[in-house]
C-alpha positions in Angstrom: -31.3 -26.4 3.6 -27.8 -25.6 5.0 -27.5 -25.9 8.8 -26.1 -22.9 10.5 -23.2 -23.6 12.8 -21.9 -21.7 15.8 -18.4 -20.4 15.7 -17.2 -23.0 18.3 -18.7 -26.0 16.4 -16.3 -28.1 14.3 -16.8 -28.5 10.6 -14.9 -30.1 7.7 -14.6 -28.7 4.2 -12.6 -29.8 1.1 -11.2 -27.0 -1.0 -10.6 -28.0 -4.6 -8.0 -26.5 -6.9 -8.5 -26.6 -10.7 -5.4 -28.9 -11.1 -2.1 -29.9 -9.4 -0.3 -26.9 -10.9 -2.6 -24.5 -9.2 -2.3 -26.3 -5.9 1.5 -26.0 -6.1 1.2 -22.3 -7.0 -1.0 -21.6 -4.0 0.5 -23.9 -1.4 4.0 -23.2 -2.5 6.9 -25.4 -3.5 7.3 -28.1 -0.8 4.1 -26.7 0.8 6.0 -23.6 2.0 2.9 -21.4 2.0 0.8 -24.2 3.5 3.0 -24.4 6.5 2.5 -20.6 7.1 -1.3 -21.2 6.9 -1.0 -24.0 9.4 1.0 -21.9 11.8 -1.7 -19.2 11.8 -4.8 -21.2 12.4 -6.0 -23.8 14.9 -7.8 -25.6 12.1 -6.3 -28.7 10.7 -5.3 -28.1 7.0 -4.2 -31.2 5.1 -3.2 -31.3 1.4 -4.6 -34.1 -0.7 -3.4 -33.9 -4.3 -5.3 -31.0 -6.0 -7.4 -30.3 -2.9 -7.1 -29.4 0.7 -9.1 -30.7 3.6 -9.9 -28.2 6.4 -11.2 -29.3 9.8 -11.8 -27.0 12.8 -14.0 -24.3 14.3 -16.4 -23.0 11.6 -14.9 -19.5 11.8 -11.4 -20.7 11.3 -12.4 -23.0 8.5 -14.2 -20.1 6.8 -11.0 -18.0 7.1 -8.8 -20.7 5.5 -11.4 -21.1 2.8 -11.5 -17.3 2.2 -7.7 -17.1 2.1 -7.3 -20.0 -0.3 -9.9 -18.4 -2.6 -8.0 -15.1 -2.6 -4.7 -16.8 -3.2 -6.2 -18.6 -6.2 -7.3 -15.3 -7.7 -3.8 -13.9 -7.1 -2.2 -16.9 -8.8 -4.6 -16.7 -11.7 -3.7 -13.0 -12.2 0.0 -14.0 -12.4 0.9 -12.4 -9.1 3.8 -13.8 -7.1 2.5 -15.4 -3.8 4.5 -14.9 -0.6 4.5 -16.0 2.9 4.1 -12.3 3.9 0.8 -12.2 2.1 -0.6 -15.0 4.3 0.8 -13.4 7.5 -0.8 -10.1 6.5 -4.2 -11.7 5.8 -4.3 -13.2 9.3 -3.0 -10.1 11.0 -5.8 -8.1 9.4 -8.5 -10.6 10.2 -7.4 -11.1 13.8 -7.2 -7.3 14.4 -10.6 -6.9 12.9 -12.0 -9.7 15.0 -14.3 -10.9 12.2 -17.4 -12.7 13.3 -18.6 -15.3 10.7 -22.0 -16.9 11.2 -22.4 -18.3 7.7 -20.9 -21.8 7.3 -18.5 -22.6 4.3 -20.1 -23.8 1.1 -19.6 -27.6 1.3 -20.3 -28.2 -2.3 -18.2 -25.5 -4.1 -15.3 -25.0 -1.6 -14.2 -21.5 -2.6 -16.7 -18.6 -2.0 -18.0 -17.0 -5.2 -17.5 -13.4 -4.0 -14.9 -13.4 -1.2 -14.7 -10.3 0.9 -11.5 -8.3 0.1 -8.9 -8.8 2.8 -5.7 -7.5 1.4 -5.2 -9.9 -1.5 -7.6 -9.3 -4.4 -9.4 -6.2 -5.3 -11.1 -6.6 -8.7 -11.0 -3.6 -11.0 -8.2 -1.8 -9.0 -5.2 -3.2 -10.9 -2.9 -0.3 -12.0 -1.0 -0.8 -15.2 2.3 0.6 -14.2 4.2 0.2 -17.4 6.4 -2.9 -17.1 4.4 -4.3 -14.2 0.8 -4.4 -12.9 0.3 -3.2 -9.4 -2.7 -4.1 -7.3 -3.5 -2.9 -3.8 -2.8 -5.6 -1.2 -4.9 -4.2 1.7 -8.3 -2.6 2.1 -6.6 0.6 3.1 -4.5 0.6 -0.1 -7.6 -0.2 -2.2 -9.4 2.9 -0.7 -6.2 4.9 -1.5 -6.3 3.8 -5.2 -10.0 4.6 -5.5 -9.4 8.1 -4.0 -6.6 8.8 -6.5 -8.8 7.7 -9.3 -11.8 9.8 -8.2 -10.3 13.0 -6.8 -8.1 15.8 -8.2 -6.1 16.0 -4.9 -5.4 13.1 -2.6 -3.6 13.2 0.8 -2.3 10.0 2.1 -0.8 9.7 5.6 0.6 6.5 7.1 3.7 4.8 8.5 6.7 3.5 6.4 6.0 0.5 4.2 2.3 1.1 3.5 2.9 1.8 -0.2 2.0 5.5 -0.2 4.7 6.6 -2.6 4.8 3.5 -4.7 1.1 3.4 -5.5 1.1 7.2 -6.2 4.0 6.7 -8.7 2.1 3.8 -10.3 -1.0 6.0 -10.8 1.2 8.7 -12.3 2.8 6.3 -14.8 -0.6 5.0 -15.7 -2.0 8.4 -16.4 1.1 9.4 -18.4 0.8 6.2 -20.5 -2.9 6.9 -21.2 -2.2 10.4 -22.2 -4.4 12.0 -19.5 -1.4 14.0 -18.3 1.7 15.2 -20.2 4.2 15.2 -17.4 5.0 13.6 -14.1 6.4 15.9 -11.4 7.9 14.3 -8.2 9.0 16.6 -5.4 9.8 16.6 -1.7 11.1 19.1 0.8 14.9 18.9 1.1 14.8 18.6 4.9 17.8 16.9 6.5 16.8 13.9 8.6 19.7 13.8 11.0 22.3 14.2 8.3 23.9 17.4 7.0 23.6 18.1 3.3 26.5 20.6 3.4 29.0 17.8 4.2 28.0 15.6 1.3 30.3 15.8 -1.8 29.3 17.1 -5.2 26.8 19.7 -6.6 23.5 20.5 -4.9 21.7 18.1 -7.3 24.2 15.4 -6.3 23.5 16.1 -2.6 19.7 15.9 -2.9 19.5 12.9 -5.4 19.9 10.3 -2.6 16.8 11.8 -0.9 14.8 11.0 -4.0 16.0 7.4 -4.3 12.6 5.9 -3.4 11.0 7.8 -6.3 13.8 6.7 -8.7 13.4 3.1 -7.6 9.7 3.1 -8.2 10.1 4.6 -11.7 12.8 2.0 -12.5 10.5 -0.8 -11.5 7.7 0.5 -13.7 9.5 2.0 -16.7 13.0 0.5 -16.7 16.2 2.5 -16.1 16.8 3.6 -19.7 13.2 4.8 -20.4 13.1 6.6 -17.0 16.4 8.4 -17.9 15.1 9.3 -21.4 11.9 10.8 -20.0 13.9 12.7 -17.4 16.2 14.1 -20.0 13.2 15.2 -22.1 11.6 16.7 -18.9 8.6 14.5 -19.2 9.5 13.4 -15.8 10.8 16.0 -13.4 12.3 15.2 -10.0 13.2 18.3 -7.9 13.2 19.7 -4.4 10.0 21.5 -3.3 11.6 24.9 -3.4 11.9 24.6 -7.2 8.0 24.6 -7.5 7.7 28.2 -6.3 6.2 30.6 -8.9 5.2 27.9 -11.3 1.8 26.8 -12.8 1.7 23.0 -13.5 -0.7 22.2 -16.2 -1.8 18.7 -17.3 0.6 17.1 -14.9 0.6 14.3 -12.3 2.3 15.9 -9.3 3.4 14.0 -6.2 4.7 15.6 -3.1 6.5 13.0 -1.0 7.6 13.3 2.7 5.0 16.0 3.1 5.2 15.8 6.9 8.4 17.9 6.5 6.8 20.8 4.8 5.8 23.9 6.7 2.2 25.2 6.4 3.4 28.0 4.0 5.3 25.5 1.8 2.2 23.3 1.6 0.0 26.3 0.6 2.6 27.2 -2.0 2.7 23.7 -3.4 -1.1 23.2 -3.6 -1.6 26.5 -5.4 0.8 25.4 -8.2 -2.0 23.2 -9.6 -3.1 24.1 -13.1 -5.9 22.8 -15.4 -6.1 19.0 -16.0 -3.6 18.2 -13.3 -3.8 15.8 -10.3 -1.9 15.9 -7.1 -1.0 13.3 -4.5 0.5 14.3 -1.2 2.1 11.6 1.0 3.7 11.6 4.3 4.3 9.9 7.7 3.1 12.1 10.6 5.3 10.1 13.0 8.5 11.1 11.2 8.6 14.9 11.3 12.1 16.3 11.0 11.1 20.0 11.3 12.2 22.2 14.2 10.1 22.0 17.3 8.5 25.4 16.6 7.4 24.5 13.1 4.0 23.1 12.4 3.9 20.3 9.8 2.2 21.4 6.6 0.7 17.9 6.3 -1.1 18.1 9.6 -2.1 21.7 9.0 -3.6 20.8 5.6 -5.6 17.9 7.0 -7.2 20.3 9.4 -7.7 23.3 7.0 -8.8 21.5 3.9 -11.0 18.7 5.3 -14.3 20.3 4.1 -13.3 20.9 0.4 -15.0 18.6 -2.1 -12.6 17.0 -4.6 -9.9 16.6 -2.0 -9.6 13.1 -0.5 -7.9 12.2 2.8 -6.6 8.6 3.3 -5.1 7.3 6.5 -3.1 4.1 6.3 -2.2 2.1 9.4 0.0 -0.7 10.6 -2.3 -3.3 8.9 -1.5 -1.7 5.5 2.3 -2.3 5.7 3.3 -4.5 2.8 7.0 -4.9 3.3 8.4 -7.8 5.2 6.1 -9.0 7.9 8.6 -7.9 10.5 8.3 -4.3 9.5 4.7 -4.2 10.9 5.9 -5.7 14.2 8.8 -3.1 14.3 6.4 -0.2 13.8 4.1 -1.6 16.6 7.1 -2.1 18.9 8.2 1.5 18.5 4.7 2.9 19.0 4.4 0.9 22.2 7.8 2.2 23.4 6.9 5.8 22.6 3.5 5.4 24.4 5.3 4.1 27.5 7.8 6.9 27.3 5.2 9.6 27.1 3.3 8.1 30.0 6.4 8.0 32.2 7.1 11.6 31.5 3.7 12.7 32.9 
């Protein structure tokens, strides 16, 4: 019978890797990843060949054990491990204030079914052409599930949460499986502090830089040459939102990016373009609206108007879902705090 320990009691556990190579993959070259783990936990984590000895409060030992189990799964799947993955894991766990009352499994080391915490989500890997993409946070996992299960998915969240990238991955996956015949990527051509009129070239030359995140995602998943061929054949279409007016989009995967900069009328126009066998994903960051002060964001309006319709999913990603450099999460938090202080001082 296993004795239950309180969170403040000290315990020791040895986590075993399959071999030395797996230990190096997880702990990093010259123990780079291990040092990040040690910086984020009061537990003592000591490498010993193809194992790691963990000593400390039971909850902290369980967290290290859980993290190592998830990193092993990531390594076995061929994913690149980074220090940011570890930082993100601990940020999510600390913010959730997890309470663990079950002690680690002394005999086996790694848990058999670790709770998803931003590193491994079985069955949610997206085959995105040249690469496989897996959600890295619980919020992203929910987002992927919603895109798989619903005809229309709205996703709101701050920069760096993977809103657009995961949507493009799902579009590429559906195109490769033949469930859709086209990918249509659009966004409103709203100026974010810059003037399009002063940019050189044709209108297309002027708007192309605004679509660069979409091009970058496609290049990652399909390669530059294949992406260009598919664009030339109009299998992939990238165009401003105004070009969608009057069309019916059949058997297409349609992504509206930067939706916070649509008006309510533009959003209605876009949503009613949807034809048979099509899917839509609408993404945006409600904190970065570049519309005039008198305009209501179409994204916010749609979240209110359409919330009761079955078949439409609404996903909200937060700071904990940011998967860029770990500093991005801290930058978003700092700006939010500054804005909160500013709004209070104005009252």
